[in-house]
C-alpha positions, 0 to 999 in steps of 0.5 A: 245350910239356910233355907233355899228358895228354889222358885226360879228355874234353871237351864243347864246348858251344854253344846258339845256332843259328849254323852258321858259328860258327868259334870252336866249330871252333877249340876242337874242333881245339885239343883234338883235336890234343892228343889229347883225346876231343872231343864237341860239341853242335851245332845240326844233323847237317850242321853244318860242325863235325860234319865235323871229323876231331878231333871224336869225336862230335856231339850234336844240340841239342834243338829249341825254347827252352833253359830251365834245366831243358832245359839240365840234361836235355840235358847229363845225357843227353850225359854218359851218352853220354860215359860219364865226367866231362868238361871243359865248355867253354861257347862262347856266353853262354847256355851260360856263364850256364846252366852257372854257374846249374846248377853244383850239378846238373852238378858230378858229371858235368863239370869247369868253373871255379867261378863265382858263380852270377849272375856270367856273367849280370851280365857278359853283360847289357849294361845292367848293364855301365855301372854295373859299369864305374863301380864298377871305374873302367873307361872306358865310353861314356855309356849310357841305359836308357829306360823308355818310347818317349818316353824312348828318343826323348829319349835319342837327342836327348841322346846325339847321333846316330848312336847305338848301340842294344843289347838288354841280353840278346842271348842271348834274341833269337829269329830270327823278329823279325829283331832284331839285338843291336846297331843303329846308330840315326840318328833319334829315331823309330828309337829309339822304334820299337826300344823298342816291340819290347822285348817281342819282344826279351825284354830291355831296350833300351839306347842308347849314345853312338856312338864314331867308328870308324876304322883302329886304333880297335877292340880286343879281349882274351882271357884265361884266369883260374884259380880264384884269378882269376890270369891264366894266358894273355892277349892283346890284339888289334886288329880290322882288319875286322869284319862287319857293319862297325862293329858286328860280329864280328872278320873279321880281327884281329891280335895287338897288345900293348896295356898299357891294354887288358890292364890294364883287363881285369885290373882288371875280373876283380879287381873281380868275381872272375871265373874262366875264359875271358873275351872283351872288346871295346874302342873307342879314343876320341880325344877322351878318350884312353881305351879304352872297354869296350863288351862283356863275354863270359864265354866264348871269343871266336870269334877266340880262336885268334889268341892261340896260342903256337908250342907250340899253347897257347891259352885253351881248352888253358889251361882244359883243363890247369888244370881237369885239374890240369896245369901251364899253361906260360908262354905265348910271345907272338907279336905280329903274328900274324893271324886271318882268318875267311874267309867274313866277311872277304870280305864285310867287305873288299868293304864296307870297300873301298866305304867307303874303309877301310884294310886289314889290317897286314902279318903278322909272326907267321903267319896263323890261318884260322878254317876252312881247315886242311890237316889238317882240310879237311872243315869248310872244304868244308862251310862253303863249300857251306853259305855259297854255298847260303845266298847263293843262297837269299838271292839268290833271295829278293831276286829274288822280292821285286824281281819282286813289286815289279815286278808291283805297279808294272806293275798300278798303271801299266797302265790298266784296259780298260773293256767296250764298251756292249752293243748293242741287244738283247744281254745284259749280261755281266760284264767279264772283260777288266779287270786286277785 
């Protein structure tokens, strides 16, 4: 790799509250190893990312909802601390959406891809993806956006069961309602109940025909596109394990060239004029013989480090080089390389074994681990401690629920004892021995 000028600092920005987002750590390590002064916005001081030796400074995300006004104020405050203009790398949908929308107010403090103000929002909105794919000539599962609970139930019958339910703007989901961005629906009643929670979700519900999963069906694409939408680095990969199974993130993936996936990604970018890092999810449909585009993410995917060439070039470094006026070298492809998110891969492997699913293929281009790194051990140790602690807390909650259920059952099954009739001349007292 040619000389790397690391003179411009970088801010890795993530607004969601997931402390186990390994993509943020990957971006910090990628730039930090190249000598860049890396800052990051994190959800808490004890975040595993904050323990990385390659992080110059962690900046705490303010509490509460992140409005556009709060977003601008936060980034201006962080900019004052950094002290000079920095490259801004959005790591989640909300960050990418707010950055594009507030670009005029941020451009003097940060460097980021010039983008149409509403484009990241349009791409991330899953309800708009079907029409966008139709205009661009890209295969996409049949999708219905119901306008009532009755329409949701009817759509479930029309599309066939099971089907996939998604909230169109998952970045608006809070934690209080217990809603997941993607759910497998198995009955019209389930679809009706989900629709009735639309107000809580904050966005529209969409119902999508379920494409059967299996070994080799799930694929993804990562790429960096310059100011003229020219692709400077790209790769396609296959999900070997996901968590949650069938609908979740990549727990284990392998770099596998796929001309159809890569061509569809370039066609989408050409159609909308996107600039920056892009992460796409596809699923192979055996019946039609097509790769169907499921999701568009206008930012790096958490497994972006899978597509790292022998010189250390990945989409984050490509973005940094391009935005700082440096030449992005021609990448060297490494098919067969494997990415493993250790915590999620363990859960997925157990679930897949129960289902009898196939495991990952043999590696040819090396293994990239999300957390473990010999030159940066503290984030792995912090993640392990926090992950085990979360498991213990969840286990305690489940045990408490079981004990409560057991006590309730005991109360229902235990016969009430009745007080004996008072003897002649004795005062009648309240019965204090019956079980309530």
